[in-house]
DSSP file (Angstrom, degrees, kcal/mol; ACC not computed):
  #  RESIDUE AA STRUCTURE BP1 BP2  ACC     N-H-->O    O-->H-N    N-H-->O    O-->H-N    TCO  KAPPA ALPHA  PHI   PSI    X-CA   Y-CA   Z-CA
    1    1 A M     >        0   0    0      0, 0.0     4,-1.7     0, 0.0     5,-0.2   0.000 360.0 360.0 360.0 -46.7   32.2   25.6  -44.9
    2    2 A H  H  >  +     0   0    0      1,-0.2     4,-2.1     2,-0.2     5,-0.1   0.854 360.0  55.2 -67.4 -34.0   29.9   22.8  -43.8
    3    3 A L  H  > S+     0   0    0      1,-0.2     4,-2.1     2,-0.2    -1,-0.2   0.879 105.6  52.6 -65.5 -37.4   32.7   20.9  -42.2
    4    4 A H  H  > S+     0   0    0      2,-0.2     4,-2.4     1,-0.2    -2,-0.2   0.907 109.7  48.1 -64.7 -42.6   33.6   23.9  -40.1
    5    5 A K  H  X S+     0   0    0     -4,-1.7     4,-2.5     2,-0.2    -2,-0.2   0.877 110.4  52.3 -65.8 -38.3   30.0   24.3  -38.8
    6    6 A L  H  X S+     0   0    0     -4,-2.1     4,-2.4     2,-0.2    -1,-0.2   0.906 110.4  47.8 -64.5 -41.7   29.9   20.5  -38.0
    7    7 A R  H  X S+     0   0    0     -4,-2.1     4,-2.3     2,-0.2    -2,-0.2   0.911 111.7  50.1 -65.4 -41.9   33.2   20.9  -36.0
    8    8 A C  H  X S+     0   0    0     -4,-2.4     4,-1.1     1,-0.2    -2,-0.2   0.912 112.2  47.8 -62.2 -41.7   31.8   23.9  -34.1
    9    9 A F  H  < S+     0   0    0     -4,-2.5     3,-0.4     1,-0.2    -2,-0.2   0.920 112.6  48.9 -64.2 -43.2   28.7   22.0  -33.3
   10   10 A W  H  < S+     0   0    0     -4,-2.4    -2,-0.2     1,-0.2    -1,-0.2   0.859 115.6  43.0 -65.4 -37.0   30.6   19.0  -32.1
   11   11 A N  H  < S+     0   0    0     -4,-2.3     2,-0.3    -5,-0.1    -1,-0.2   0.561  86.3 111.9 -88.0  -9.7   33.0   21.1  -29.9
   12   12 A D     <  +     0   0    0     -4,-1.1    -3,-0.0    -3,-0.4    -4,-0.0  -0.498  39.9 179.7 -69.4 127.2   30.2   23.3  -28.5
   13   13 A Q    >   +     0   0    0     -2,-0.3     3,-1.2     2,-0.0     2,-0.3   0.291  38.0 119.0-113.3   7.9   29.8   22.5  -24.8
   14   14 A T  T 3  S+     0   0    0      1,-0.2    -2,-0.0     2,-0.1     0, 0.0  -0.577  77.4  23.9 -74.9 136.1   27.0   25.0  -23.9
   15   15 A G  T 3> S+     0   0    0     -2,-0.3     4,-1.4     3,-0.0    -1,-0.2   0.469  80.4 123.3  90.9   2.3   23.9   23.2  -22.6
   16   16 A N  H <> S+     0   0    0     -3,-1.2     4,-2.2     1,-0.2     5,-0.2   0.889  72.9  54.3 -62.9 -38.4   25.6   20.0  -21.5
   17   17 A I  H  > S+     0   0    0      1,-0.2     4,-2.9     2,-0.2     5,-0.2   0.872 103.0  56.9 -64.8 -36.4   24.3   20.5  -17.9
   18   18 A A  H  > S+     0   0    0      2,-0.2     4,-2.3     1,-0.2    -1,-0.2   0.903 108.6  46.2 -62.7 -40.6   20.7   20.7  -19.2
   19   19 A V  H  X S+     0   0    0     -4,-1.4     4,-2.2     2,-0.2    -2,-0.2   0.930 114.3  47.1 -67.3 -45.7   21.0   17.3  -20.9
   20   20 A I  H  X S+     0   0    0     -4,-2.2     4,-2.2     1,-0.2    -2,-0.2   0.913 113.7  48.5 -62.6 -42.4   22.6   15.7  -17.9
   21   21 A M  H  X S+     0   0    0     -4,-2.9     4,-1.7     2,-0.2    -1,-0.2   0.897 109.2  52.7 -66.2 -40.2   20.0   17.2  -15.6
   22   22 A A  H  X S+     0   0    0     -4,-2.3     4,-0.6    -5,-0.2    -1,-0.2   0.905 112.4  44.9 -62.5 -41.1   17.1   16.0  -17.9
   23   23 A L  H >< S+     0   0    0     -4,-2.2     3,-0.6     1,-0.2    -1,-0.2   0.858 112.4  51.7 -70.4 -34.9   18.5   12.5  -17.8
   24   24 A A  H 3X S+     0   0    0     -4,-2.2     4,-1.3     1,-0.2    -1,-0.2   0.759  98.1  67.1 -73.2 -24.3   19.0   12.6  -14.1
   25   25 A M  H 3X S+     0   0    0     -4,-1.7     4,-2.8     1,-0.2     5,-0.3   0.774  87.4  69.3 -68.4 -25.5   15.5   13.8  -13.4
   26   26 A I  H <X S+     0   0    0     -3,-0.6     4,-2.1    -4,-0.6    -1,-0.2   0.972 105.8  35.6 -60.9 -56.8   14.0   10.5  -14.6
   27   27 A P  H  > S+     0   0    0      0, 0.0     4,-2.4     0, 0.0    -1,-0.2   0.835 116.3  56.6 -68.4 -27.6   15.2    8.3  -11.7
   28   28 A I  H  X S+     0   0    0     -4,-1.3     4,-2.2     2,-0.2    -2,-0.2   0.936 109.9  44.2 -65.6 -44.9   14.7   11.2   -9.3
   29   29 A L  H  X S+     0   0    0     -4,-2.8     4,-2.6     2,-0.2    -1,-0.2   0.890 113.5  50.5 -66.8 -39.7   11.0   11.5  -10.2
   30   30 A I  H  X S+     0   0    0     -4,-2.1     4,-2.4    -5,-0.3    -2,-0.2   0.913 111.7  48.5 -65.1 -41.7   10.5    7.7  -10.1
   31   31 A G  H  X S+     0   0    0     -4,-2.4     4,-1.9     2,-0.2    -2,-0.2   0.903 112.5  47.6 -64.1 -41.5   12.1    7.6   -6.7
   32   32 A S  H  X S+     0   0    0     -4,-2.2     4,-1.8     2,-0.2    -2,-0.2   0.909 112.8  49.1 -65.7 -42.0   10.0   10.4   -5.4
   33   33 A G  H  X S+     0   0    0     -4,-2.6     4,-2.5     1,-0.2    79,-0.4   0.885 109.0  52.6 -64.5 -38.8    6.9    8.9   -6.8
   34   34 A A  H  X S+     0   0    0     -4,-2.4     4,-2.8     1,-0.2     5,-0.2   0.888 106.7  53.6 -64.1 -38.2    7.7    5.5   -5.3
   35   35 A A  H  X S+     0   0    0     -4,-1.9     4,-1.7     2,-0.2    -1,-0.2   0.903 110.3  47.2 -62.6 -40.3    8.1    7.2   -1.9
   36   36 A V  H  X S+     0   0    0     -4,-1.8     4,-1.9     2,-0.2    -2,-0.2   0.940 114.3  46.2 -65.9 -47.1    4.6    8.7   -2.2
   37   37 A D  H  X S+     0   0    0     -4,-2.5     4,-1.9     1,-0.2    -2,-0.2   0.898 114.0  47.6 -65.2 -40.8    3.0    5.4   -3.3
   38   38 A Y  H  X S+     0   0    0     -4,-2.8     4,-2.1     2,-0.2    -1,-0.2   0.812 108.8  54.2 -73.4 -28.0    4.7    3.4   -0.6
   39   39 A S  H  X S+     0   0    0     -4,-1.7     4,-1.9    -5,-0.2    -1,-0.2   0.877 108.7  49.6 -70.1 -35.6    3.8    5.9    2.1
   40   40 A R  H  X S+     0   0    0     -4,-1.9     4,-2.1     2,-0.2    -2,-0.2   0.898 110.1  51.2 -64.6 -40.1    0.2    5.6    1.0
   41   41 A A  H  X S+     0   0    0     -4,-1.9     4,-2.5     1,-0.2    -2,-0.2   0.891 108.4  51.4 -64.5 -39.3    0.6    1.8    1.2
   42   42 A Y  H  X S+     0   0    0     -4,-2.1     4,-2.1     2,-0.2    -1,-0.2   0.892 108.5  51.7 -64.5 -38.9    1.9    2.1    4.8
   43   43 A M  H  X S+     0   0    0     -4,-1.9     4,-2.1     2,-0.2    -2,-0.2   0.906 110.6  47.9 -63.5 -42.0   -1.0    4.3    5.7
   44   44 A V  H  X S+     0   0    0     -4,-2.1     4,-2.8     1,-0.2    -2,-0.2   0.905 109.7  52.8 -66.0 -41.2   -3.4    1.6    4.4
   45   45 A K  H  X S+     0   0    0     -4,-2.5     4,-2.4     1,-0.2    -1,-0.2   0.899 109.0  50.2 -61.4 -39.6   -1.6   -1.1    6.2
   46   46 A S  H  X S+     0   0    0     -4,-2.1     4,-2.2     2,-0.2    -1,-0.2   0.925 112.6  45.7 -63.9 -45.4   -1.9    0.8    9.5
   47   47 A R  H  X S+     0   0    0     -4,-2.1     4,-2.4     2,-0.2    -2,-0.2   0.888 112.6  51.6 -64.0 -39.3   -5.7    1.3    8.9
   48   48 A L  H  X S+     0   0    0     -4,-2.8     4,-2.2     2,-0.2    -2,-0.2   0.909 110.1  48.4 -64.9 -43.2   -6.0   -2.4    8.0
   49   49 A S  H  X S+     0   0    0     -4,-2.4     4,-2.5     2,-0.2    -2,-0.2   0.908 111.3  50.6 -63.0 -42.6   -4.2   -3.5   11.2
   50   50 A H  H  X S+     0   0    0     -4,-2.2     4,-2.4     2,-0.2    -2,-0.2   0.927 110.8  48.3 -61.8 -45.4   -6.3   -1.2   13.3
   51   51 A A  H  X S+     0   0    0     -4,-2.4     4,-2.3     1,-0.2    -1,-0.2   0.889 112.3  49.3 -64.0 -39.5   -9.6   -2.6   11.8
   52   52 A L  H  X S+     0   0    0     -4,-2.2     4,-2.8     2,-0.2    -1,-0.2   0.911 110.4  50.6 -66.4 -41.5   -8.4   -6.2   12.3
   53   53 A D  H  X S+     0   0    0     -4,-2.5     4,-2.4     2,-0.2    -2,-0.2   0.928 112.1  47.0 -60.9 -45.1   -7.5   -5.5   15.9
   54   54 A Q  H  X S+     0   0    0     -4,-2.4     4,-1.9     1,-0.2    -2,-0.2   0.916 114.3  46.7 -64.1 -42.8  -10.9   -3.9   16.6
   55   55 A A  H  X S+     0   0    0     -4,-2.3     4,-2.4     2,-0.2    -2,-0.2   0.889 111.7  51.8 -66.6 -38.7  -12.7   -6.8   14.9
   56   56 A G  H  X S+     0   0    0     -4,-2.8     4,-2.8     2,-0.2    -2,-0.2   0.897 109.1  49.4 -65.1 -40.7  -10.6   -9.4   16.7
   57   57 A L  H  X S+     0   0    0     -4,-2.4     4,-1.7     2,-0.2    -1,-0.2   0.883 111.2  50.1 -65.7 -37.1  -11.4   -7.8   20.1
   58   58 A A  H  X S+     0   0    0     -4,-1.9     4,-0.5     2,-0.2    -2,-0.2   0.912 113.1  45.7 -66.2 -41.7  -15.1   -7.7   19.3
   59   59 A V  H >< S+     0   0    0     -4,-2.4     3,-1.0     1,-0.2    -2,-0.2   0.921 112.0  52.2 -66.3 -43.0  -15.0  -11.4   18.3
   60   60 A G  H 3< S+     0   0    0     -4,-2.8    -1,-0.2     1,-0.3    -2,-0.2   0.813 112.9  43.8 -64.0 -30.8  -13.0  -12.3   21.4
   61   61 A S  H 3< S+     0   0    0     -4,-1.7    -1,-0.3    -5,-0.2    -2,-0.2   0.464  96.4 100.6 -94.2  -0.9  -15.4  -10.6   23.7
   62   62 A S  S << S-     0   0    0     -3,-1.0     6,-0.0    -4,-0.5    -3,-0.0  -0.414  88.0 -91.6 -81.3 159.3  -18.5  -12.0   22.0
   63   63 A N    >   -     0   0    0      1,-0.1     3,-2.3    -2,-0.1    -1,-0.1  -0.532  33.1-131.1 -65.7 129.4  -20.5  -15.0   23.2
   64   64 A P  T 3  S+     0   0    0      0, 0.0     4,-0.2     0, 0.0    -1,-0.1   0.727 106.3  60.3 -59.3 -20.7  -19.1  -18.1   21.5
   65   65 A S  T 3  S+     0   0    0      2,-0.1    -2,-0.1     3,-0.0     2,-0.0   0.608  88.2  94.4 -82.4  -9.7  -22.6  -19.2   20.5
   66   66 A A  S <  S-     0   0    0     -3,-2.3     2,-1.3     1,-0.1     3,-0.1  -0.328  97.5 -92.9 -74.7 162.9  -23.0  -16.0   18.5
   67   67 A N     >  -     0   0    0      1,-0.2     4,-1.6     2,-0.1     3,-0.4  -0.658  43.6-171.8 -77.4  98.3  -22.3  -16.0   14.7
   68   68 A L  H  > S+     0   0    0     -2,-1.3     4,-2.6     1,-0.2    -1,-0.2   0.783  78.3  61.2 -68.7 -28.2  -18.7  -14.8   15.0
   69   69 A D  H  > S+     0   0    0      2,-0.2     4,-2.4     1,-0.2    -1,-0.2   0.898 105.1  48.4 -64.9 -38.7  -18.3  -14.3   11.2
   70   70 A D  H  > S+     0   0    0     -3,-0.4     4,-2.5     2,-0.2    -2,-0.2   0.901 111.2  50.0 -66.3 -40.2  -21.0  -11.7   11.3
   71   71 A V  H  X S+     0   0    0     -4,-1.6     4,-2.4     2,-0.2     5,-0.3   0.920 111.1  50.6 -62.4 -43.5  -19.4  -10.0   14.3
   72   72 A L  H  X S+     0   0    0     -4,-2.6     4,-2.5     1,-0.2     5,-0.2   0.946 113.5  43.0 -59.1 -51.1  -16.0  -10.0   12.4
   73   73 A V  H  X S+     0   0    0     -4,-2.4     4,-2.5     1,-0.2     5,-0.2   0.891 113.4  52.7 -65.6 -39.6  -17.5   -8.5    9.2
   74   74 A K  H  X S+     0   0    0     -4,-2.5     4,-1.7    -5,-0.2    -1,-0.2   0.941 115.7  38.1 -62.3 -49.1  -19.6   -5.9   11.1
   75   75 A Y  H  X S+     0   0    0     -4,-2.4     4,-1.6     2,-0.2    -2,-0.2   0.866 116.3  51.8 -73.8 -35.6  -16.7   -4.5   13.2
   76   76 A F  H  X S+     0   0    0     -4,-2.5     4,-1.4    -5,-0.3    -2,-0.2   0.940 111.6  46.9 -64.6 -45.3  -14.1   -4.8   10.3
   77   77 A S  H  < S+     0   0    0     -4,-2.5    -2,-0.2    -5,-0.2    -1,-0.2   0.857 110.2  53.5 -65.2 -35.2  -16.4   -2.8    8.0
   78   78 A A  H  < S+     0   0    0     -4,-1.7    -1,-0.2    -5,-0.2    -2,-0.2   0.850 116.3  38.2 -67.9 -33.0  -17.1   -0.2   10.6
   79   79 A N  H  < S+     0   0    0     -4,-1.6    -2,-0.2     1,-0.2    -1,-0.2   0.569 122.8  41.3 -96.0 -10.3  -13.4    0.4   11.2
   80   80 A Y  S  < S-     0   0    0     -4,-1.4    -1,-0.2    -5,-0.1    -2,-0.1  -0.644  79.8-163.0-134.7  77.7  -12.3    0.1    7.5
   81   81 A P    >   -     0   0    0      0, 0.0     3,-1.4     0, 0.0    -3,-0.1  -0.316  21.6-130.1 -64.6 144.0  -14.9    1.9    5.4
   82   82 A T  T 3  S+     0   0    0      1,-0.3     4,-0.0    -5,-0.1    -5,-0.0   0.701 101.6  66.9 -70.6 -19.3  -14.8    0.9    1.7
   83   83 A E  T 3  S+     0   0    0      2,-0.1    -1,-0.3     4,-0.0     3,-0.1   0.605  87.2  88.8 -79.1  -7.8  -14.8    4.6    0.5
   84   84 A K  S <  S-     0   0    0     -3,-1.4     2,-0.1     1,-0.2    -4,-0.0  -0.284  97.7 -68.5 -80.7 172.7  -11.3    5.1    2.0
   85   85 A L  S    S+     0   0    0      2,-0.1    -1,-0.2    -2,-0.1    23,-0.1  -0.359 103.7  38.1 -62.2 134.5   -8.0    4.5    0.3
   86   86 A G  S    S-     0   0    0     -3,-0.1    22,-0.2    21,-0.1    -2,-0.1   0.520  77.3-118.7  93.7 123.5   -7.3    0.8   -0.4
   87   87 A I  E     -A  107   0A   0     20,-2.5    20,-2.2    -4,-0.1     2,-0.2  -0.838  35.2-148.0 -95.5 111.9   -9.8   -1.8   -1.5
   88   88 A P  E     -A  106   0A   0      0, 0.0    18,-0.3     0, 0.0     2,-0.2  -0.482   3.6-136.4 -84.5 150.3   -9.8   -4.5    1.3
   89   89 A A        -     0   0    0     16,-3.2     3,-0.1    -2,-0.2    16,-0.0  -0.565  46.7 -79.3 -86.6 163.9  -10.4   -8.2    0.8
   90   90 A N        -     0   0    0     -2,-0.2    15,-0.2     1,-0.1    -1,-0.1  -0.414  54.2-109.1 -64.1 138.0  -12.7   -9.9    3.2
   91   91 A P        -     0   0    0      0, 0.0     2,-0.4     0, 0.0    13,-0.2  -0.382  27.6-140.2 -69.4 148.8  -11.0  -10.7    6.5
   92   92 A V  E     -B  103   0A   0     11,-3.1    11,-1.8    -3,-0.1     2,-0.4  -0.917  17.6-167.0-112.1 135.5  -10.2  -14.4    7.2
   93   93 A M  E     +B  102   0A   0     -2,-0.4     2,-0.4     9,-0.2     9,-0.2  -0.973  11.0 179.8-127.4 136.5  -10.6  -15.8   10.7
   94   94 A T  E     -B  101   0A   0      7,-2.3     7,-3.0    -2,-0.4     2,-0.5  -0.997  10.2-160.4-129.7 140.0   -9.5  -19.0   12.3
   95   95 A I  E     +B  100   0A   0     -2,-0.4     2,-0.4     5,-0.2     5,-0.2  -0.981  15.9 168.0-122.0 124.6  -10.1  -20.0   15.9
   96   96 A D  E >   -B   99   0A   0      3,-2.3     3,-1.4    -2,-0.5    -2,-0.0  -0.920  69.8 -26.8-141.6 111.4   -8.0  -22.7   17.5
   97   97 A D  T 3  S-     0   0    0     -2,-0.4     3,-0.1     1,-0.3    -1,-0.0   0.885 126.5 -44.8  54.1  45.8   -8.0  -23.4   21.3
   98   98 A G  T 3  S+     0   0    0      1,-0.2    33,-4.0    32,-0.1     2,-0.6   0.502 112.8 118.6  80.5   3.3   -9.0  -19.8   22.2
   99   99 A V  E <   -BC  96 130A   0     -3,-1.4    -3,-2.3    31,-0.2     2,-0.6  -0.914  49.2-158.8-105.6 120.6   -6.6  -18.2   19.8
  100  100 A I  E     -BC  95 129A   0     29,-3.7    29,-2.9    -2,-0.6     2,-0.5  -0.876   6.0-167.2-101.8 118.6   -8.2  -16.1   17.2
  101  101 A E  E     -BC  94 128A   0     -7,-3.0    -7,-2.3    -2,-0.6     2,-0.4  -0.923   7.6-176.9-107.2 126.1   -6.1  -15.4   14.1
  102  102 A L  E     +BC  93 127A   0     25,-3.1    25,-2.5    -2,-0.5     2,-0.3  -0.939   5.1 171.8-121.8 144.5   -7.3  -12.7   11.7
  103  103 A S  E     +BC  92 126A   0    -11,-1.8   -11,-3.1    -2,-0.4     2,-0.3  -0.993   1.8 167.1-148.9 151.9   -5.8  -11.7    8.3
  104  104 A A  E     - C   0 125A   0     21,-2.0    21,-2.5    -2,-0.3     2,-0.3  -0.980  16.4-149.4-157.7 156.4   -6.8   -9.4    5.5
  105  105 A T  E     - C   0 124A   0     -2,-0.3   -16,-3.2    19,-0.2     2,-0.3  -0.888   6.7-162.6-126.4 160.3   -5.2   -7.8    2.4
  106  106 A A  E     -AC  88 123A   0     17,-2.4    17,-2.7    -2,-0.3     2,-0.5  -0.996  12.4-139.6-142.9 142.6   -5.9   -4.5    0.6
  107  107 A D  E     -AC  87 122A   0    -20,-2.2   -20,-2.5    -2,-0.3     2,-0.5  -0.884  14.2-162.3-103.6 131.8   -4.9   -3.4   -2.9
  108  108 A I  E     - C   0 121A   0     13,-2.9    13,-2.4    -2,-0.5     2,-0.4  -0.961  16.9-133.3-114.9 124.8   -3.8    0.2   -3.4
  109  109 A E  E     - C   0 120A   0     -2,-0.5    11,-0.3    11,-0.2     2,-0.1  -0.623  28.6-127.7 -75.1 129.9   -3.8    1.7   -6.9
  110  110 A T        -     0   0    0      9,-2.1    -1,-0.1    -2,-0.4   -76,-0.1  -0.437  19.0-165.8 -80.3 153.4   -0.5    3.4   -7.5
  111  111 A A  S    S+     0   0    0    -78,-0.2    -1,-0.1    -2,-0.1   -77,-0.1   0.794  86.9  15.6-101.4 -43.3   -0.3    7.0   -8.7
  112  112 A F  S >  S+     0   0    0    -79,-0.4     3,-1.7     2,-0.1     4,-0.2   0.760 114.2  66.3-105.8 -32.0    3.4    7.3   -9.8
  113  113 A L  G > >S+     0   0    0    -80,-0.3     5,-2.3     1,-0.3     3,-1.3   0.625  82.7  80.4 -70.8 -10.3    4.6    3.7  -10.0
  114  114 A K  G > 5S+     0   0    0      1,-0.2     3,-1.5     3,-0.2    -1,-0.3   0.809  80.1  69.4 -59.9 -28.1    2.2    3.2  -13.0
  115  115 A L  G < 5S+     0   0    0     -3,-1.7    -1,-0.2     1,-0.3    -2,-0.2   0.776 105.1  38.4 -63.2 -25.7    4.9    5.0  -15.0
  116  116 A I  G < 5S-     0   0    0     -3,-1.3    -1,-0.3    -4,-0.2    -2,-0.2   0.200 129.0 -92.1-111.1  15.7    7.2    1.9  -14.6
  117  117 A G  T < 5S+     0   0    0     -3,-1.5     2,-0.8     1,-0.2    -3,-0.2   0.529  86.0 125.7  94.8   7.0    4.4   -0.7  -14.9
  118  118 A I      < +     0   0    0     -5,-2.3    -1,-0.2     1,-0.2    -2,-0.2  -0.864  28.4 173.8-100.5 105.9    3.4   -1.2  -11.3
  119  119 A D        +     0   0    0     -2,-0.8    -9,-2.1     1,-0.2     2,-0.3   0.770  60.0   9.1 -86.1 -27.3   -0.3   -0.7  -11.2
  120  120 A S  E     -C  109   0A   0    -11,-0.3     2,-0.4    -7,-0.1   -11,-0.2  -0.986  56.6-141.3-151.7 160.4   -1.1   -1.6   -7.6
  121  121 A I  E     -C  108   0A   0    -13,-2.4   -13,-2.9    -2,-0.3     2,-0.5  -0.987  16.9-149.3-122.6 132.2    0.5   -2.6   -4.3
  122  122 A T  E     -C  107   0A   0     -2,-0.4     2,-0.3   -15,-0.2   -15,-0.2  -0.901  14.6-172.0-104.2 126.3   -1.0   -5.3   -2.1
  123  123 A V  E     -C  106   0A   0    -17,-2.7   -17,-2.4    -2,-0.5     2,-0.3  -0.878   4.3-158.6-114.8 150.9   -0.6   -4.9    1.6
  124  124 A A  E     -C  105   0A   0     -2,-0.3     2,-0.3   -19,-0.2   -19,-0.2  -0.933   5.3-169.0-128.0 150.7   -1.4   -7.5    4.3
  125  125 A A  E     -C  104   0A   0    -21,-2.5   -21,-2.0    -2,-0.3     2,-0.3  -0.992   2.3-165.2-139.0 147.3   -2.2   -7.4    8.0
  126  126 A N  E     -C  103   0A   0     -2,-0.3     2,-0.3   -23,-0.2   -23,-0.2  -0.938   2.4-171.3-130.0 152.0   -2.5  -10.0   10.6
  127  127 A S  E     -C  102   0A   0    -25,-2.5   -25,-3.1    -2,-0.3     2,-0.4  -0.997   5.8-161.6-143.7 144.6   -3.9   -9.9   14.1
  128  128 A R  E     -C  101   0A   0     -2,-0.3     2,-0.5   -27,-0.2   -27,-0.2  -0.988   6.7-174.5-131.6 123.2   -3.8  -12.5   16.9
  129  129 A I  E     -C  100   0A   0    -29,-2.9   -29,-3.7    -2,-0.4     2,-0.7  -0.968  12.7-151.8-118.0 129.7   -6.2  -12.4   19.9
  130  130 A I  E     -C   99   0A   0     -2,-0.5     2,-0.5   -31,-0.2   -31,-0.2  -0.909  12.1-151.4-104.7 116.5   -5.9  -14.8   22.8
  131  131 A R        -     0   0    0    -33,-4.0     2,-0.4    -2,-0.7   -70,-0.0  -0.760  14.7-172.6 -90.2 125.2   -9.2  -15.5   24.5
  132  132 A E              0   0    0     -2,-0.5   -34,-0.0     1,-0.1    -2,-0.0  -0.932 360.0 360.0-117.3 143.4   -9.0  -16.4   28.1
  133  133 A T              0   0    0     -2,-0.4    -1,-0.1     0, 0.0    -2,-0.0   0.385 360.0 360.0-110.8 360.0  -11.8  -17.5   30.3
């Protein structure tokens, strides 16, 4: 009697699709979550690039005798407020022969990729301003 029930259980095919679908949902959800997290990272990179461009233009149009680091931080902070998505690092500036190079990074805390062990995404942006006299 028990052997007959075991055979019936083994040969029963109802519910197979539910198991396959449940297993298939794992990579589908991870892929969808990755798309959301990477779209947020792209948005932060765009904002970071915009803030660097604005700060670079302000530095480029400033008087060379002014404290250019203060101008950089002031304009960068105004265009990339800290309460927005992405925690920025301080921008770095180098000036060489009238060429102003700016770079900055920002860390974005992930929402969905945490499930697979990726807690944050770091994005970087660069800007180059050529000062002509």
